[in-house]
C-alpha positions in Angstrom: -28.9 14.2 -10.8 -26.9 10.9 -10.4 -28.0 10.1 -6.8 -31.0 8.0 -5.8 -31.7 6.4 -2.4 -33.0 3.4 -4.3 -30.6 1.1 -6.1 -31.6 1.9 -9.7 -30.1 3.0 -13.0 -31.4 6.3 -14.1 -31.5 7.6 -17.8 -28.5 9.9 -17.3 -26.4 7.4 -15.5 -23.1 6.4 -16.9 -20.0 4.6 -15.6 -17.7 7.1 -14.0 -14.0 6.0 -14.2 -12.2 9.2 -13.3 -11.1 10.7 -10.0 -11.6 8.3 -7.0 -13.6 6.0 -9.2 -10.4 5.2 -11.2 -9.1 3.4 -8.1 -12.2 2.2 -6.3 -15.8 1.4 -7.3 -17.5 2.6 -4.2 -15.6 5.7 -2.8 -18.8 7.1 -1.2 -19.2 4.1 1.1 -15.5 4.0 2.0 -15.6 7.8 2.8 -18.6 7.3 5.0 -17.0 4.4 6.9 -13.7 6.4 7.4 -15.8 9.4 8.6 -17.8 7.3 11.1 -14.6 5.6 12.4 -13.1 9.0 12.8 -16.2 10.1 14.7 -15.9 7.1 17.0 -12.3 7.8 17.7 -12.9 11.6 18.3 -15.7 10.7 20.8 -13.6 7.9 22.2 -16.8 5.8 21.8 -16.5 2.0 21.5 -20.2 1.9 20.7 -19.8 3.9 17.6 -16.7 1.9 16.4 -18.5 -1.4 17.1 -21.6 -0.1 15.3 -19.6 0.8 12.2 -17.9 -2.6 12.0 -21.0 -4.7 13.0 -23.8 -2.9 11.2 -22.6 -0.2 8.8 -19.8 -2.1 7.0 -21.9 -5.2 6.2 -24.8 -3.1 5.1 -22.6 -1.0 2.8 -21.1 -4.2 1.3 -24.5 -5.7 0.7 -25.8 -2.5 -1.0 -22.6 -2.2 -3.1 -23.0 -5.8 -4.3 -26.6 -5.1 -5.2 -25.5 -2.0 -7.1 -22.9 -4.0 -8.9 -25.4 -6.7 -9.9 -27.7 -4.0 -11.4 -24.8 -2.2 -13.1 -23.5 -5.4 -14.7 -27.0 -6.1 -16.0 -27.4 -2.6 -17.4 -23.8 -1.8 -18.6 -22.6 -5.4 -19.0 -19.2 -5.4 -20.9 -18.3 -1.8 -19.9 -18.9 -2.4 -16.2 -17.2 -5.8 -16.3 -14.1 -4.2 -17.8 -14.2 -1.5 -15.2 -14.5 -4.0 -12.3 -11.2 -5.6 -13.4 -9.4 -2.2 -13.1 -10.8 -0.7 -9.9 -11.0 -2.2 -6.4 -14.2 -2.7 -4.5 -13.6 -0.5 -1.4 -9.8 -0.7 -1.4 -7.6 0.1 -4.5 -6.5 -3.0 -6.4 -8.5 -5.3 -4.1 -11.5 -7.2 -5.4 
């Protein structure tokens, strides 16, 4: 009910600030990156590791920044306050 492949704010959307979201704003992307790095290590595949760093990481950063721009527009003060408390992908960083 909260997920969409498109970067949009749905009627039921609200800012979640509990659980992982208390520390980082985009735990889903961090989890995917860690999982894919783990896959590359498990397969001993430099191609997977390079793909994660060269393609996946920049794309996730771009998408997360786009999401944040939309969230700031929609939730303004509430999201601005939340951004100051939670890290981008890493707790307490950006």
